[in-house]
N, C-alpha and C positions, 0 to 999 in steps of 0.2 A: 631236537636229537644231533648229541654230539661224536662229530666224527674223531676219529684217532688216528693221526696223522707221523707219517714218518717220511724223515727228508734226506736223501744222498746229498755225498758231495757238499756235506754242509759245513764244509771249512773253505769253500772256495765264495765265490762273488758271488753268483745266480741264486748257490742253498743260500749262502747268509741274508740275500735279498728275499727271498720266499719264507723263509724264519723272521724276516721285520713285519714280514705284511700279517702271517699266519700270529704270529704274537698278539695281536688285539684283533683277532676273528674271535667270535663271543662261541661258534659251532663248530669252536675245533679245540682239541688235546697235542700240542705238539706229543709225541710220545717218546718218538728215538730219534737220533741225527747219528747217524754214519761218513765214516771219511775211510782211508783207505792206510798212509801210512803216520797221520796224523793219530789214529782206534787209541783209544785211552785216556786222550787229554782229553781235559775241560773243553766245551765250547769258546767259553768265550775267550778263551787263549789265543782264537784263532777268530771271533768276533766280539773281540771285546766291548761294541756298542751291544751288544742285544744283552743287555743287564737279566731282562727278566726271565731269559732263558740261561742264568749262571747254574742250575742246579742242571744241568742235561752234561753228559760225559760223552764226547764221542765213539761210538761203537764200531767196530767194524765191515765192510760192507759186502755183507754177505743176503744168500737169498732167505736162510736160517732164520738173520735179526729182519732181514724189510717185513717177514710173514706177518701175518697175521694181526694185519692194520686196516681201516675202514678205506684209508688214500695212502697211498705212495707215490712220491715226488722223485724224480732223478734227476739231480746236476748232476752231471757227469758230462764227461767230453767224448766226440762222439767216435763212435763205435764200440762203445760199454755199454751204454746201456740194453738191446738186445740182448746182452747174456741171461739177462734178467726175467725177460719177457713171459716164460714157461714157468719159470718155476715162479711167479706169481701170478700164476694162472686162477689161483680162488682169492684174490684181493680184487675189492671190487672196481678201486678206481685207482689205473695208475697214467701215473702224467710225466712225462719227459720232457726238460727243458734242453737235452740236446736233440741232435740232429738226427737219429737213427732211424726216427717213426714218420719223417714229414713229407718225403718224396712219397708219388705214386707212381714214377716211371723206375724201372728196373735198368734202364738206357742211361738214366742221370744220376741214377747214385753211383754206376760204374762209371760212366765220366770223371765225377769229380769227388766220388770219395770211396771207392772199391770197395772191394769185397762181398760178401754175400747180401741178397737185397732184405733188409728187415721188411717183415708186414708193414703198410702206411697206416694210420690215427690219425682217428679226427682232429684236422688243423681248428687250432687253438686260437683263432683273430673273432672274435666274437663278434665284431663291425663292420667285419672285408664281406662287398656285397659279391654276392653267389646270383647263380640264373636262379631264379624263385623266389628270390628274396634276399636273407644275409648268412652267413656263418652261422652265427650263433645257435638257429636250429637241430643244423648236425650236430652241436655240442649239448642238447635236451638228451638226458637220460645214458649221456657217452660213457663206455666202459674202459675207454683206453684214446690220451689223449696227449696229442704231439705240439707242443709250444712252439713258438714261433721264431727263425734266426730274429734279431732285434732291427738287423738292417735291409731282411728281407718284407717283415710285417711294415715297417717305413713307407717304403717302397711302394710297396702294393696297395695300402690303406691310401696313401698319395694318386694312383693313378686310376684305382677301378672302378671308381663312380666314375669318370667319364668315359671308362671303355664300354661299361655296362649301360650307361646313356649314348653310346654310340658319336659323342661329339667328338673325342680324339682315336687320332689311328697309331697302332699300337707295333707298325713294323718300322717305328725311329726313333726308341724312346733312350735319353741320356739321363743317365742320374748319377751326379758326384756327390759322393757321401764326405761331410767330415764325422769323425767318428774318436772317443775317448776312450782309451788303452784295454779300459774295465770288460768292453768287452770281446779281449782273449782271452780271460780268465786269470788265475792268479797263480799262475805256474812261471817261475822266474825266467828269464827270456831276454840277451842284451839288448834286443831289440825295441823293449819296451822298459826299458832302463830309463827312470826323470833325466841322467845327465844326455840320454838318445834324443829323447821327445822335447826336451822344455825348450823354447825360444824353436822349432822346429815343426814345419809339416810334412809329412813323410805317406807318400802314396804307396797302397801294396795288392795286393792281388789285379795288377792293371791287363788289358786287353783281355779281361772274358774268362778269366781263372775263378773269379771269387767264387765259392761254394754256395752261395745267396742264388744266384741266378738265377739258375731252375729253382726254385723256388717263388721267387716272383712273377717268371714265366707261370707257374701252375698256378699262381693265385690268379694272373691276370687270363687264362685260360678259362679259368671256372667263374669269373668274373662276364665271360662271351667273348675274348679276343679270340678268334682261329688260332689253331695250334699249331701252324705253319707261318703264320701273319707276326709274330713277336720280334722285333730287332732289337736288343737290348744293348747297352752300350754301358756299362754298370764299374764306378771307379772311386772304391773307397782309400780315404785320408787319412790317416792316424794325424790327430793336431792335441794338441798339450790342454787335456781336461778330463779328469777321469769318466767323470760317466758324459753321457749324450751323444746326442746324433743330432745332425742338421744336415737334412737330405732335398738336396736340389733334382728336382726331374721337370724333363719337359716331352715332350709329344707334339706330334704335328695336328692343328684344326683338321676335322670329317667336314670336306667342302659341303660348303649351305651352313650350318651348323652358328647361327649367330651367339653374339658377346653373353645374350639373356639366357638363354639356351645351355652357355658351358657353364655358369654360374651355379646356374640352378641343378647342374647334373650335381655337385656337390651339395650343396646345401640340402635338398631331398634327401640324399644317402645319409646325412650324417644331423641332418634336422633335428632326431629324440635320441642321440648317443649322448649319455653320461660324459664319456671318456676319447670324443675326436670334436675337436674343437675347430670349426671352420674363421677364422677372423672374419673385420670385416676390408671391402674392397682398399688393396692399399696398403695392408695392413700385413706385418710377416712374424714370423715369431722366432726369440732366441730359446737357445737351450738352457738357458737361464729360468726361464719361464715354468718351464718343465720341470723343474730337478726335485725328486725324490714323488713327484704325481705319477698317476696311473694314468697322463694322458698323451694324447698324440694332439699337437695344436698344428693349424696348417692353414697358409694364407694363399691367394688363387693372381696371379699376372692373366693378362690375357694380350699377347703381343702381336699384332695382325702385322706387324715389319715384316718378322718370321716368320710369320701362318702357324705361331705355336705357343701351348699354352704351358708355363712353367709354376709349377706346383711348389714351395716351398715348406718343408714338413720336419718337429723339432718333438724329437723324446730323449725320454733319459731311457737307454739301453737298458739298464738293470731293473727299472720297473717296469713299463708297458710294454719294452721292447721284450723280456723276460718273464721274470717272476709274479708281475700285475698281470700279465695275460694267463700264466701259469693258473692263478688265484681266481682269478674272474674266469677262465673256463671249470675250474672246478664248483664256482659257486652253480657253475650254469647246469654243472653236468649230475650235481646232487640237488637237487631243486631250491636250493635258497637263493635270498635275492644276490641277484648278480653286484651288485656292487656293496657287497660287504664288504667293510677290513680293507677299501682300496682308496688310496686317499685323493682327492680330487685338487687338494692344492696344494704346490708348490713351495719351496723353501727360496729363502733370498733375506740377504744378498746370496 
């Protein structure tokens, strides 16, 4: 079985990373790539590293161009994907790498995004612990999938095992993230210029305003946290690395939970997961360790003096954070081997 694929937003970072992964996928034919202002130009004019796709020309992002494929990836800014939903009704599988279909709560959508609330789709984080198992089972055979926000999935994967096992309390979670600017997309913005970022660390969306907060809450509720019992302080900080997220999250230890039970919660949750790595006790990841890999790497510390568990997780925001999650979800939905075309090894130095 060979799937014909179209990728919208192919001139951007997320679209380019989806194409990089799909280019080595044995069950995929990349037939169409689309963009807006750069339509009519060769793909390699915007993605010069994708040499094997040099024959492709960017077409306009219209329903007519995207229709007629087995799989369509929508790698568009938030608010732009939903307009294609009805027009792609006959497409067997649509995967949105934007935010439009992630949130189940219309109230959260209104508070953090605004405008009409699009229908929620299956959430594309296969390893995420949910009531009764893993999110993977909700992706098998799915026809509409919402790839996650990179910060959101990193924090959710960090905390969900402890929530599901009942060894941490969700009422006082603190997450601070060092993030690379590629997560903000490829559009030119003054605050993302090299002269503004190099040699500096810059906090943004401080004080509960980041749009990934309701997505994290939604994931933790799915893992078993009470909907009215989650309190999350979430602070991202831009740092001068093109790719990567290093998320440091902590939560109180539930009364009576032993050190062995705490570590076992994460060991059990991710023991059989090829793309979530729990490091040995006392070892913590670096973003460099996961560069180019579809891997979330994490270490755990139990701080009895503060009565908290601290989880440090590293991902490549463009791979495991976005494109890798989208392709992994496509494999599951299409009945393919889940790990196909997804890199386990990173790039060093």
